[in-house]
N, C-alpha and C positions, 0 to 999 in steps of 0.2 A: 878128297877136303873136305872139312865141315861149312855149312853152308851158314852164314850169318846172318842173323834172324834182328830186327830192326822192328823196335815197339811201333806205336800210333803215334808216339810222343815224338820219339826221334825221327819218324816221318814228315809229322809236321813242322816239327822243327825245321828239318831241310827243305821243304818245299815254302816255308818262309826266307828262307836266306835265297834259294835259287830264284825267288819271284823277285826278289828286292835286286839283288844280281842283274838276272835277265833284263829288267826293267829298266836297266839303263843303259842297253846296246839294243835288245832286240829288235830288229825291224816290225814296223807295225803290220804289214802284210802278214807276219809270222805270228807277232803274238796277239793278231784278232783271231787265229784259230782257238788258241786259248778261253778268250772271251767267249766263242761262241760255246764250246763245252761246258764253261762257267752257265750260260742263259739255258742250255738244255738240261744241265745237272741240277738249275734251283724249280725249272720247271716241273722237273720229276720230284723235286724234293716237295713242293708245294701239293704234287698229288698224292705223295706218300705218306705226308704227315697225318690227315686224318684215318689213313687206317693204322697208322702205326697208335694213334692215343686208342682206337678201337681194339684192335688185335692184343694191344698189351694191360691195357687197363681195366678190360672187363675180365678175361681169365685170374688177374689178379686177386680183385676185391671178390668175385665168386668163390677163389679158394682161400680166402682169407676167413669168408665170413661161414663156410662150410666147418660146420661141427664147432662151434666156437664157444670155447669155455669160458670160465671165468678167468682165467690167467692168461687166455690168448688176449682176451679184450682188455685187461689189464695194460698187456706189455703192449700192445697197439696203442694205446691210448697214451702212454708214456712215450713211445719211440716218437707219435705225431706231437706233441707237445716238445720234445725237444728238437725237432726240425722246426715246429712255428717257431720257438724261440731262437734259432737260431738263424731265422730268417730275417726278422725283424731285429735282432740284435745288430746284425751287421746292416741291415738298413739305416739305423740309427748311427751305429759308426762310420760307415762309409761316407754318408749326407755329410756327417761332421770335417770328415778327413779329405775327401778326394777331390771335392770343388777348390781348394785350394793346391791342388797338387797339379792338375788336370786342367790343360790349354782347351779353350774351348776351340772348335775349329766346324765353322758350320758349312765350309765347302765340302767338308767327307760326307754330309747327308746327300750331297749330289752323284758321288762317286758309284757305278754301279747301275746307275738308273740312266736306261736306255737314251734318254734325249740330251743328257749331260755328258756323260761320259766321253773320256777323248777318243776312244778305241769301242765301237760297234761292232755285234756279232754278224758274222756274214748271214746267219740266218736264225732263225726262230721257231720252237714247235711248241703251240700250244699245249699244255697238258691239263687241264680243270679237274680238279679233286672233284670224287662223288659229293662231296658232300663239305660243309664248311666245319671248320673247329669247332666250334661250339656246339655244334650239331652233334658230330663225334664224340666229344666228351657227355654229352648229357644221354647219348644213345648209351654210353662205354657204363654210364652210371645205373641206367636203368637195369641192363644186362646182368652186369656183375651183379647189383644186389638180388634180382632175380635168381641168378643160380645160385645164391647164397641161401635160398630159402625153400627151393624145388627140391623134391626129392628124385628126379629124374636125373639121369647123368648123360644122357646121347648128348644133349646141346653143350652141355659142361666138355665132351669130347671134341666136338665141332669146333668151338672158341679156343680150345687149348692147339689142336691142329693149327688153325687159323694164325693164333700167336707164335709158332714153330714158323710158319712161312714169312710173317713178318721180321721174327727174329733172323731167319736165314739172309733174307731180304738186306737187312741191315747190315750182318756178317759179311755178307759175300758181294753186297753191291754198293752200299751206301759208305760202309768205313772204309773199305779199300778205296772207292772215287776221291773221298774226302781232301787228301793231300795234293791232290790234282786241281781239286776245286780249290783248295788255300791260295796253291802256287798262281793261278788264275788272277785272285783276288789280289795278290799281291802285287802282281805285274800289273795290273791296271792301276793301282792304288799307288805304284812308283812312277810309273809313265804321268799320273796325273798330279804329283809332286805332294802326296799328303803322307809319304811312308814314314817320316821323320817323327810325326806327333803322336802315330800311333803304335810303333815301337816303344817310344818313351812312355805314352801310355800303359803299354801291357806289364812294362819292367816295376813302374811304379803300383801296378794293381794286384799283380805278385807279391811284391813287400807286402802289402797291406792286408792282404788275403792270409799270407804265412803268418803274420802277427795275430791277428784275429785268431783264425784256427786253433793258435796254441792257448789264446786266452780263453777259446770255449772248452777246450780241453778242461782246462782249471776249473772254470765253472763246472762241469757235469761232475768233474770229479770231486770236489768239494761237497753238490749235494750229496751224491751219493755216499760221501763220507759222511755226513752228516745225518742221512737218514739211516745208515747200519752201523754208525757209531765206530766207523774205523779212519785210520789215519787216511786222508784223501792223498797226498804224495806218495805211502807206499802203495794205494791201489793202483795208481795210473804208472809208478814206476812199473810194478807189475806186466802193465800192459805194452810196455816199450817194444818187447819182441815183435806183438802182433801191429804194432805200427809201423816198424821197419821193414818187416814181410810185405805190409801191404804196399811199401813204398816201392819194393821190387814187381809184385804180381799185379799191380794196379786194378785187381779185380777182392771184392770182400768174399764171394763166394769161395776165390779158392786161399783165401787166408782164413776159411773157418776151423781149419785143424788147430792153428796156432792160438788165435784168438780162445777156442774154447780151453786149452790146454792152460793159459795164462789167468782165465776168468776162474777155474778152480784153486789157482794159487791165490785167488784174492778171499776164499773163502766160501764162493758159491756152490752149494749142492750139486750134485753130478749130473742129476733128474733137471734141475732147474735152469742151469748151464748147457744141457744139451738142447732143450726145448728153446730157450730164449734167443742164445747164440746165432743160429741159423737162420730165425725168424727175423732178427733186426738186421743181419746180413741181405734181407729181401725188405724191410719196412724204415729202417731208420738211415735215412741217408742226411743228416745234419750237415755234414761236411761239404757234399754235394749242392744243396741247400745256398750255404753260403756261396760259395763260388757262383753258382747262378745268379744270384741276386746282386752279389758287388760287381759282377762282369756287367749288368744288365745297366746297370746304375752308372759305370764308369762311360761306358757307350753313349749312354745317352748324355751324358755332361760333356762329351767330347764333341758329339754334335751339335751340340747347344738346345736339346730338345727338354722339356721341364719333367722333371723326377716328380709326379705327383703321388703323396705317401696314400690317398685313397684306393687308388690305381695298384700299389705296391702290395696294400695291405689285402687284396683280394688276391693278388698275384700269386703271395706269399701262402695264402690257405688254400689255393687251388695246387700249386706248386707241391704242397706237403702231402696231397694225395695221388698228385700225377706220379711222384718218385716212387711209390709203390710199382710202378710197372715197369722202373727203369731194369733192361734185359743184363746180362751179366756178360757184357761184352765192355772191353776200353770205350770210354763216349758215350754209354748205352743211354745215361742221365739225362747229358744235353740234349740227345734226340729224342726223347719223350718229352721233354721241356721246351723243345721251337715252336710248336702248337701255341702255347700258351703265352711265349715271348710275341710271337705273330698277332693275334689276336685280344692277348688284352693290354699290350706293350706298343704293338703299331712299329715293329722290327720290319727294319727292309730286305730284302733279300742280302747286300751286300753287310747290311748289321749283324743277320742270322751268321755270315759264314764268319764273319770279325767275332762274333760270341764264341761258336764252334772252337776256333784256332784258340783263343784264350784261355776258355774250358780245359781244352786238352792240354794245355800247357802246364797246367797245375791240377792234373787227374790224379796224380799219385799221391799228392796230397791232400784233398778231397776222398780218395778212397782211406788213408790212412785215418783221418779223422773219422769215418764214418765207423770203422772197425775195433777202435778204441774207444768210441762213445758206448760201442755195444756193450762193452765190459762193463762201465759206470751202469745203465741200465739192468744187466746180468745181476748186479748188486742192490739193486732195488728191489726187482721183482724178486729175489731170493729173502730178502729182510720181510716182505709183505707177505708171501709166500707161507712164511715160518714163522708170524707176528703172533699168529694164538697158541701156536705150538708150548705146550707143558713139558717141563723133565720128566722124563720118563719115573715110576717110581715102582722099584722092585721090593716086592714082598718077601720079607725077611723070617723062614720057618726056622723055628726053633729046633736045637738040631733033636731033639727029644720025640718032637712030634713027628720025623720025615719016616 
């Protein structure tokens, strides 16, 4: 009998539903076991976040900088600019739309805090991180930039091995336990009577982000069409197979063959497409940035916390860099962004858990937006690369002179 494989999104959806259902009747003594697990998992996550940042960001920057040619720099700048545009476009759009749609619930900020929540863990174990988040970020930038300029490869290999350890930790320990953690969060939220407002917020945010990511794709391909003097709607239509493939795979890397094929259909040269598409699968995460910014703002609106433009501006600039380190696993982008949410926006453990659940609920749409936008960047880079090329002149030799 063939074993049925459930995606991470499916597991999270099941966890949310079961957390709500069990929260209605589960005895407090049993529910506290899950609350205890949540406390331990949150402590471990706090310990792991600086290591995740250091392990993923440093080698990513180092590898991006090694042998960086003009075309790589151009592509990286365009991808970063696209990510920044996505972040600020989302901020202003969500700031205008969501406050009218979301009901403020200041009691929610107390859910999950040990002194206020209805269910307390049986015990807690302190797991202090080795360094704070900003220290990890600064250290990752210093090491990454250093690796990009030195000639040696020994330390680069150490960093790559450390990245493999962190990636394996995410894949085998953190991601598999996330559904249980989310189950415990929604169990506790249901007991506290806040689940209705949260589910309502989830639905509204998902609808708003879906609309915004369609608008973002139209903007990206309008710009690409303007630069390349091509019909933007035809360019976007040709990329739809990559979009639909990404919806199923939830992975930019797994969609590369389809994205590459469709970029060639848009008239991108094979050499440029073979370079830009795999690179952008790593460094261009406009859709993921959109989801993180929108979800973060929605949670802050709901708990009654102020959304400060200056804080979000810095957050978006940093997020564009940290996204480069997102590992190739479902939900990897949000794992890489947890440190920024905690350090720059002051997210609590409960808000981080809600952020993870809300992000994963839309993971397919973000990935699809990422890879489809890669096609627009490939069109622009191809135009820039061939801008100064002149038509080849064939010398015609008179028949009598051959």
